[in-house]
BALOBA-1460 file (C-alpha; in Angstrom, 3 decimals):
// residues 267
<rec num="1" residu="m" x="-14.400" y="12.768" z="1.066"/>
<rec num="2" residu="s" x="-15.909" y="9.421" z="1.338"/>
<rec num="3" residu="i" x="-13.657" y="6.603" z="1.426"/>
<rec num="4" residu="k" x="-14.868" y="3.482" z="3.061"/>
<rec num="5" residu="k" x="-13.171" y="1.569" z="5.927"/>
<rec num="6" residu="g" x="-12.825" y="-0.944" z="8.109"/>
<rec num="7" residu="r" x="-14.516" y="-4.451" z="7.802"/>
<rec num="8" residu="e" x="-18.157" y="-3.400" z="7.150"/>
<rec num="9" residu="a" x="-16.580" y="-1.316" z="3.905"/>
<rec num="10" residu="i" x="-15.209" y="-4.536" z="3.000"/>
<rec num="11" residu="q" x="-18.228" y="-6.471" z="3.053"/>
<rec num="12" residu="a" x="-20.334" y="-3.781" z="1.629"/>
<rec num="13" residu="s" x="-17.756" y="-4.604" z="-1.727"/>
<rec num="14" residu="l" x="-18.047" y="-7.869" z="-1.617"/>
<rec num="15" residu="s" x="-22.106" y="-7.878" z="-2.092"/>
<rec num="16" residu="s" x="-21.972" y="-4.961" z="-4.230"/>
<rec num="17" residu="g" x="-20.569" y="-6.566" z="-6.659"/>
<rec num="18" residu="l" x="-18.519" y="-3.992" z="-8.108"/>
<rec num="19" residu="g" x="-15.479" y="-4.738" z="-10.327"/>
<rec num="20" residu="n" x="-16.819" y="-8.859" z="-10.932"/>
<rec num="21" residu="k" x="10.024" y="15.375" z="3.601"/>
<rec num="22" residu="d" x="12.580" y="13.804" z="5.189"/>
<rec num="23" residu="y" x="11.230" y="10.936" z="4.082"/>
<rec num="24" residu="l" x="11.762" y="7.370" z="3.897"/>
<rec num="25" residu="e" x="11.252" y="4.602" z="0.926"/>
<rec num="26" residu="t" x="8.017" y="3.900" z="1.440"/>
<rec num="27" residu="n" x="7.312" y="0.080" z="0.038"/>
<rec num="28" residu="w" x="4.779" y="-1.611" z="-1.834"/>
<rec num="29" residu="i" x="3.925" y="-4.839" z="-0.693"/>
<rec num="30" residu="s" x="3.438" y="-7.654" z="-3.350"/>
<rec num="31" residu="w" x="3.574" y="-11.268" z="-3.888"/>
<rec num="32" residu="k" x="5.252" y="-13.564" z="-6.510"/>
<rec num="33" residu="n" x="3.278" y="-16.380" z="-8.190"/>
<rec num="34" residu="g" x="3.800" y="-18.914" z="-5.357"/>
<rec num="35" residu="e" x="5.890" y="-15.982" z="-3.114"/>
<rec num="36" residu="t" x="4.845" y="-16.349" z="0.465"/>
<rec num="37" residu="k" x="5.589" y="-13.506" z="3.014"/>
<rec num="38" residu="v" x="4.870" y="-13.045" z="6.772"/>
<rec num="39" residu="l" x="3.266" y="-10.005" z="7.493"/>
<rec num="40" residu="r" x="2.050" y="-7.986" z="11.088"/>
<rec num="41" residu="f" x="-0.915" y="-5.320" z="10.160"/>
<rec num="42" residu="i" x="-0.240" y="-2.326" z="11.641"/>
<rec num="43" residu="t" x="-3.800" y="-1.116" z="10.216"/>
<rec num="44" residu="d" x="-6.048" y="-3.433" z="11.763"/>
<rec num="45" residu="i" x="-9.004" y="-4.470" z="9.498"/>
<rec num="46" residu="e" x="-11.318" y="-1.338" z="10.765"/>
<rec num="47" residu="d" x="-8.976" y="1.142" z="9.344"/>
<rec num="48" residu="t" x="-8.244" y="-0.588" z="6.176"/>
<rec num="49" residu="l" x="-9.343" y="1.375" z="3.456"/>
<rec num="50" residu="v" x="-11.795" y="1.067" z="0.102"/>
<rec num="51" residu="v" x="-11.918" y="3.072" z="-1.999"/>
<rec num="52" residu="a" x="-13.017" y="2.503" z="-6.289"/>
<rec num="53" residu="i" x="-10.316" y="2.655" z="-8.343"/>
<rec num="54" residu="h" x="-9.467" y="2.760" z="-12.432"/>
<rec num="55" residu="s" x="-6.754" y="0.464" z="-12.348"/>
<rec num="56" residu="m" x="-3.945" y="0.924" z="-14.995"/>
<rec num="57" residu="v" x="-5.514" y="4.095" z="-16.976"/>
<rec num="58" residu="e" x="-3.265" y="4.573" z="-19.531"/>
<rec num="59" residu="t" x="-1.665" y="8.441" z="-19.549"/>
<rec num="60" residu="h" x="-0.804" y="10.762" z="-21.582"/>
<rec num="61" residu="n" x="2.452" y="9.778" z="-22.462"/>
<rec num="62" residu="g" x="1.967" y="6.068" z="-22.758"/>
<rec num="63" residu="k" x="2.375" y="4.227" z="-19.346"/>
<rec num="64" residu="n" x="-0.356" y="3.238" z="-16.892"/>
<rec num="65" residu="a" x="-1.075" y="4.528" z="-13.458"/>
<rec num="66" residu="n" x="-3.803" y="4.163" z="-11.393"/>
<rec num="67" residu="f" x="-6.563" y="6.942" z="-10.353"/>
<rec num="68" residu="v" x="-9.476" y="7.132" z="-7.980"/>
<rec num="69" residu="c" x="-12.897" y="7.893" z="-9.158"/>
<rec num="70" residu="r" x="-14.029" y="11.879" z="-8.746"/>
<rec num="71" residu="s" x="-17.119" y="10.253" z="-8.023"/>
<rec num="72" residu="v" x="-15.896" y="9.404" z="-4.055"/>
<rec num="73" residu="f" x="-15.404" y="12.685" z="-4.075"/>
<rec num="74" residu="d" x="-18.543" y="13.751" z="-5.292"/>
<rec num="75" residu="a" x="-17.696" y="14.955" z="-8.438"/>
<rec num="76" residu="p" x="-17.917" y="14.493" z="-12.262"/>
<rec num="77" residu="c" x="-15.672" y="11.505" z="-13.093"/>
<rec num="78" residu="e" x="-14.344" y="11.454" z="-16.605"/>
<rec num="79" residu="l" x="-12.832" y="8.501" z="-16.938"/>
<rec num="80" residu="c" x="-16.236" y="7.263" z="-15.619"/>
<rec num="81" residu="e" x="-18.092" y="8.997" z="-18.788"/>
<rec num="82" residu="k" x="-15.609" y="6.831" z="-20.617"/>
<rec num="83" residu="k" x="-16.604" y="3.721" z="-19.118"/>
<rec num="84" residu="v" x="-13.063" y="3.117" z="-17.836"/>
<rec num="85" residu="y" x="-12.826" y="-0.502" z="-15.405"/>
<rec num="86" residu="k" x="-13.535" y="0.463" z="-11.925"/>
<rec num="87" residu="r" x="-13.225" y="-1.411" z="-9.533"/>
<rec num="88" residu="d" x="-12.618" y="-1.557" z="-5.231"/>
<rec num="89" residu="a" x="-9.042" y="-1.860" z="-3.402"/>
<rec num="90" residu="g" x="-8.580" y="-1.554" z="-0.295"/>
<rec num="91" residu="y" x="-5.434" y="-0.705" z="0.796"/>
<rec num="92" residu="g" x="-3.852" y="-1.734" z="4.337"/>
<rec num="93" residu="i" x="-0.525" y="-1.040" z="5.939"/>
<rec num="94" residu="a" x="1.809" y="-4.216" z="7.271"/>
<rec num="95" residu="v" x="5.665" y="-4.574" z="8.464"/>
<rec num="96" residu="v" x="6.957" y="-7.731" z="6.729"/>
<rec num="97" residu="r" x="8.639" y="-10.456" z="9.067"/>
<rec num="98" residu="q" x="11.442" y="-13.136" z="8.858"/>
<rec num="99" residu="a" x="11.675" y="-16.227" z="10.607"/>
<rec num="100" residu="v" x="13.661" y="-16.536" z="13.553"/>
<rec num="101" residu="y" x="15.606" y="-19.891" z="14.104"/>
<rec num="102" residu="e" x="16.790" y="-21.754" z="16.989"/>
<rec num="103" residu="t" x="19.353" y="-25.217" z="16.659"/>
<rec num="104" residu="i" x="17.520" y="-27.425" z="18.820"/>
<rec num="105" residu="d" x="18.858" y="-31.093" z="18.661"/>
<rec num="106" residu="g" x="20.636" y="-30.848" z="15.898"/>
<rec num="107" residu="v" x="17.915" y="-29.037" z="13.694"/>
<rec num="108" residu="a" x="17.409" y="-25.064" z="12.995"/>
<rec num="109" residu="k" x="13.730" y="-24.430" z="14.050"/>
<rec num="110" residu="v" x="11.525" y="-21.273" z="13.456"/>
<rec num="111" residu="v" x="11.258" y="-20.668" z="17.295"/>
<rec num="112" residu="g" x="9.330" y="-16.729" z="16.397"/>
<rec num="113" residu="y" x="9.290" y="-13.893" z="14.072"/>
<rec num="114" residu="e" x="10.965" y="-10.268" z="13.780"/>
<rec num="115" residu="d" x="10.618" y="-6.961" z="11.463"/>
<rec num="116" residu="q" x="12.733" y="-7.592" z="8.462"/>
<rec num="117" residu="v" x="15.045" y="-4.393" z="8.087"/>
<rec num="118" residu="v" x="17.173" y="-2.612" z="5.352"/>
<rec num="119" residu="d" x="20.030" y="-0.584" z="6.047"/>
<rec num="120" residu="y" x="18.980" y="3.434" z="4.636"/>
<rec num="121" residu="d" x="21.606" y="6.446" z="5.586"/>
<rec num="122" residu="e" x="20.376" y="9.670" z="7.413"/>
<rec num="123" residu="e" x="21.902" y="12.741" z="7.110"/>
<rec num="124" residu="t" x="22.623" y="14.393" z="10.611"/>
<rec num="125" residu="p" x="24.212" y="17.297" z="11.930"/>
<rec num="126" residu="q" x="26.846" y="15.605" z="12.345"/>
<rec num="127" residu="g" x="27.005" y="13.357" z="8.990"/>
<rec num="128" residu="i" x="25.765" y="10.893" z="6.992"/>
<rec num="129" residu="v" x="24.486" y="8.016" z="9.878"/>
<rec num="130" residu="r" x="23.946" y="4.204" z="8.379"/>
<rec num="131" residu="k" x="20.350" y="2.897" z="10.142"/>
<rec num="132" residu="k" x="18.222" y="0.330" z="9.647"/>
<rec num="133" residu="r" x="14.274" y="0.813" z="9.354"/>
<rec num="134" residu="p" x="12.011" y="-1.904" z="9.013"/>
<rec num="135" residu="v" x="10.433" y="-2.912" z="5.495"/>
<rec num="136" residu="v" x="7.002" y="-1.178" z="5.974"/>
<rec num="137" residu="g" x="4.655" y="-0.729" z="3.496"/>
<rec num="138" residu="i" x="1.164" y="-0.755" z="1.708"/>
<rec num="139" residu="i" x="-1.002" y="-3.337" z="0.679"/>
<rec num="140" residu="n" x="-2.888" y="-2.307" z="-2.239"/>
<rec num="141" residu="q" x="-4.943" y="-5.437" z="-2.977"/>
<rec num="142" residu="s" x="-8.853" y="-6.665" z="-4.351"/>
<rec num="143" residu="m" x="-11.394" y="-7.255" z="-1.686"/>
<rec num="144" residu="r" x="-12.123" y="-10.961" z="-3.525"/>
<rec num="145" residu="n" x="-9.179" y="-12.743" z="-3.635"/>
<rec num="146" residu="f" x="-7.502" y="-11.562" z="-0.160"/>
<rec num="147" residu="w" x="-9.469" y="-8.365" z="1.940"/>
<rec num="148" residu="n" x="-11.997" y="-11.086" z="2.175"/>
<rec num="149" residu="t" x="-9.877" y="-13.719" z="4.103"/>
<rec num="150" residu="i" x="-8.169" y="-11.119" z="6.134"/>
<rec num="151" residu="a" x="-11.737" y="-10.075" z="6.948"/>
<rec num="152" residu="l" x="-12.542" y="-13.388" z="7.638"/>
<rec num="153" residu="v" x="-9.231" y="-14.015" z="9.851"/>
<rec num="154" residu="h" x="-10.053" y="-10.782" z="12.054"/>
<rec num="155" residu="e" x="-13.445" y="-12.285" z="12.279"/>
<rec num="156" residu="k" x="-12.335" y="-15.589" z="14.044"/>
<rec num="157" residu="y" x="-8.531" y="-14.626" z="15.696"/>
<rec num="158" residu="g" x="-9.632" y="-11.079" z="17.093"/>
<rec num="159" residu="s" x="-6.991" y="-7.871" z="16.179"/>
<rec num="160" residu="l" x="-4.760" y="-8.213" z="13.255"/>
<rec num="161" residu="r" x="-1.945" y="-6.691" z="14.889"/>
<rec num="162" residu="d" x="-1.591" y="-9.278" z="17.805"/>
<rec num="163" residu="f" x="-0.302" y="-11.371" z="15.460"/>
<rec num="164" residu="d" x="1.629" y="-12.439" z="12.421"/>
<rec num="165" residu="i" x="-0.008" y="-13.477" z="8.623"/>
<rec num="166" residu="e" x="1.478" y="-15.910" z="6.576"/>
<rec num="167" residu="i" x="0.491" y="-15.153" z="3.134"/>
<rec num="168" residu="h" x="0.404" y="-16.884" z="0.543"/>
<rec num="169" residu="r" x="-0.049" y="-16.672" z="-3.845"/>
<rec num="170" residu="q" x="-0.914" y="-18.785" z="-5.959"/>
<rec num="171" residu="g" x="-1.956" y="-18.136" z="-9.303"/>
<rec num="172" residu="k" x="-1.577" y="-14.913" z="-11.531"/>
<rec num="173" residu="e" x="-3.670" y="-12.311" z="-13.636"/>
<rec num="174" residu="l" x="-7.140" y="-12.891" z="-13.187"/>
<rec num="175" residu="d" x="-6.923" y="-16.575" z="-11.380"/>
<rec num="176" residu="t" x="-5.098" y="-15.805" z="-7.874"/>
<rec num="177" residu="v" x="-5.776" y="-17.214" z="-4.637"/>
<rec num="178" residu="y" x="-3.901" y="-15.770" z="-1.703"/>
<rec num="179" residu="v" x="-4.157" y="-18.592" z="1.263"/>
<rec num="180" residu="s" x="-3.817" y="-17.036" z="4.732"/>
<rec num="181" residu="f" x="-2.429" y="-18.533" z="7.787"/>
<rec num="182" residu="p" x="-2.781" y="-16.831" z="10.922"/>
<rec num="183" residu="l" x="0.592" y="-17.820" z="13.988"/>
<rec num="184" residu="p" x="0.827" y="-17.930" z="17.469"/>
<rec num="185" residu="p" x="-0.051" y="-14.429" z="18.655"/>
<rec num="186" residu="k" x="2.905" y="-12.409" z="20.184"/>
<rec num="187" residu="p" x="2.208" y="-8.850" z="20.505"/>
<rec num="188" residu="i" x="5.121" y="-6.236" z="19.675"/>
<rec num="189" residu="e" x="5.911" y="-3.412" z="22.458"/>
<rec num="190" residu="n" x="4.433" y="0.075" z="21.202"/>
<rec num="191" residu="m" x="3.872" y="-0.617" z="18.327"/>
<rec num="192" residu="d" x="2.497" y="3.201" z="17.140"/>
<rec num="193" residu="s" x="5.366" y="4.645" z="18.143"/>
<rec num="194" residu="r" x="8.172" y="1.894" z="17.326"/>
<rec num="195" residu="y" x="6.972" y="2.822" z="13.099"/>
<rec num="196" residu="s" x="5.103" y="5.906" z="13.275"/>
<rec num="197" residu="k" x="8.168" y="7.425" z="11.504"/>
<rec num="198" residu="f" x="7.734" y="5.296" z="8.268"/>
<rec num="199" residu="m" x="3.833" y="5.232" z="7.895"/>
<rec num="200" residu="p" x="2.552" y="6.614" z="4.689"/>
<rec num="201" residu="d" x="-0.265" y="9.025" z="4.967"/>
<rec num="202" residu="l" x="-3.407" y="6.972" z="2.859"/>
<rec num="203" residu="e" x="-5.564" y="9.215" z="3.153"/>
<rec num="204" residu="n" x="-3.671" y="11.943" z="1.675"/>
<rec num="205" residu="f" x="-2.198" y="9.810" z="-0.989"/>
<rec num="206" residu="l" x="-5.710" y="8.134" z="-2.296"/>
<rec num="207" residu="t" x="-7.010" y="12.080" z="-1.666"/>
<rec num="208" residu="h" x="-4.228" y="13.403" z="-4.431"/>
<rec num="209" residu="i" x="-4.758" y="10.430" z="-7.110"/>
<rec num="210" residu="g" x="-8.106" y="11.290" z="-6.965"/>
<rec num="211" residu="s" x="-7.947" y="14.931" z="-7.477"/>
<rec num="212" residu="e" x="-8.352" y="16.990" z="-10.289"/>
<rec num="213" residu="d" x="-4.640" y="18.129" z="-10.533"/>
<rec num="214" residu="y" x="-3.627" y="14.604" z="-10.842"/>
<rec num="215" residu="y" x="-6.212" y="13.933" z="-13.208"/>
<rec num="216" residu="l" x="-5.209" y="16.578" z="-15.343"/>
<rec num="217" residu="s" x="-1.814" y="16.347" z="-14.865"/>
<rec num="218" residu="r" x="-1.785" y="12.285" z="-15.799"/>
<rec num="219" residu="l" x="-4.148" y="12.331" z="-18.274"/>
<rec num="220" residu="h" x="-3.899" y="15.330" z="-20.552"/>
<rec num="221" residu="g" x="0.018" y="16.518" z="-19.892"/>
<rec num="222" residu="i" x="-1.254" y="19.671" z="-17.978"/>
<rec num="223" residu="n" x="0.632" y="21.360" z="-14.595"/>
<rec num="224" residu="t" x="-1.771" y="23.017" z="-13.173"/>
<rec num="225" residu="e" x="0.783" y="24.577" z="-10.819"/>
<rec num="226" residu="k" x="2.375" y="26.186" z="-14.534"/>
<rec num="227" residu="s" x="-0.683" y="26.598" z="-16.330"/>
<rec num="228" residu="e" x="1.109" y="24.403" z="-19.182"/>
<rec num="229" residu="v" x="1.229" y="21.371" z="-20.892"/>
<rec num="230" residu="t" x="3.503" y="18.743" z="-20.551"/>
<rec num="231" residu="k" x="4.018" y="16.371" z="-23.822"/>
<rec num="232" residu="a" x="6.625" y="13.465" z="-23.107"/>
<rec num="233" residu="p" x="7.021" y="10.746" z="-26.254"/>
<rec num="234" residu="a" x="6.103" y="7.500" z="-24.518"/>
<rec num="235" residu="s" x="9.616" y="6.212" z="-24.854"/>
<rec num="236" residu="v" x="10.872" y="8.854" z="-22.335"/>
<rec num="237" residu="g" x="10.138" y="10.177" z="-18.694"/>
<rec num="238" residu="a" x="7.221" y="12.235" z="-17.852"/>
<rec num="239" residu="t" x="8.962" y="15.944" z="-16.166"/>
<rec num="240" residu="l" x="5.972" y="15.732" z="-13.632"/>
<rec num="241" residu="d" x="6.946" y="15.178" z="-10.213"/>
<rec num="242" residu="t" x="3.534" y="12.538" z="-10.165"/>
<rec num="243" residu="s" x="4.621" y="11.391" z="-13.709"/>
<rec num="244" residu="i" x="5.810" y="7.554" z="-13.441"/>
<rec num="245" residu="d" x="4.785" y="4.107" z="-13.446"/>
<rec num="246" residu="s" x="1.719" y="3.191" z="-12.146"/>
<rec num="247" residu="d" x="2.790" y="1.672" z="-8.168"/>
<rec num="248" residu="i" x="5.944" y="4.206" z="-8.508"/>
<rec num="249" residu="n" x="4.451" y="6.665" z="-8.723"/>
<rec num="250" residu="e" x="2.413" y="6.043" z="-6.159"/>
<rec num="251" residu="k" x="5.399" y="5.225" z="-4.151"/>
<rec num="252" residu="t" x="7.313" y="7.878" z="-4.657"/>
<rec num="253" residu="f" x="4.139" y="10.417" z="-3.539"/>
<rec num="254" residu="a" x="3.295" y="8.244" z="-0.423"/>
<rec num="255" residu="e" x="7.508" y="8.752" z="0.178"/>
<rec num="256" residu="k" x="6.081" y="12.795" z="0.012"/>
<rec num="257" residu="l" x="3.112" y="12.427" z="2.628"/>
<rec num="258" residu="q" x="5.646" y="9.959" z="5.384"/>
<rec num="259" residu="s" x="5.196" y="11.006" z="9.127"/>
<rec num="260" residu="k" x="8.311" y="12.962" z="10.862"/>
<rec num="261" residu="l" x="7.902" y="11.436" z="13.921"/>
<rec num="262" residu="v" x="11.058" y="9.638" z="15.171"/>
<rec num="263" residu="d" x="10.107" y="7.726" z="18.491"/>
<rec num="264" residu="s" x="11.266" y="4.522" z="17.444"/>
<rec num="265" residu="p" x="13.236" y="2.326" z="17.829"/>
<rec num="266" residu="y" x="14.940" y="2.097" z="14.559"/>
<rec num="267" residu="g" x="16.325" y="6.369" z="15.193"/>
């Protein structure tokens, strides 16, 4: 496959002008207008995946989904033939962080950041056990108003894995700007093993949403496993495993691809 990766891929996209298991939940990290989030990137800039995407394409059941352009795999792409809009998108993985406060001279002050965590239930031989997990998520953003800034932060401050970044969104739709502020460096010990259990396999996920089977099932309702057509009215959820709305669809497949490594402080 030819999904591109890293800072050079980001710069190449910007200059090209393209697009003027027992699985735990995988989050998609996004921002609302005016929202600020603090992240620690788990994938460094050189591991950012850059891929041509047909975004929010209407599918056979009236819902929208994203498709990796089939040209990425040197295959004919029916969406290109139909002149459906295509753009480069960047994919990375980060963990959401939250402020740690201490009261100093009677005033609560931020003294650092830690992982934001949520509770989940895990089935064990002893029964259901309530555990905590970090909010690890996938970032899918455009090259010009998001990854361009992140690449500049990397160029000036070094590895994105070494410091938290405060990212603020201002605006909506085509009038959106992301402002990124690197925070003081603070290494996270054993970073790879700490988050390994919660990491989605991005390359496999992107390969899936660019596959011929995915195009057939999502665009035409053809279930290649059963060799039959599934036709669902727009008001009813489709019956195919991969047939749910846009980002939710991506989230579901990402859940199925997560690593099962367990060497993590979260258990």
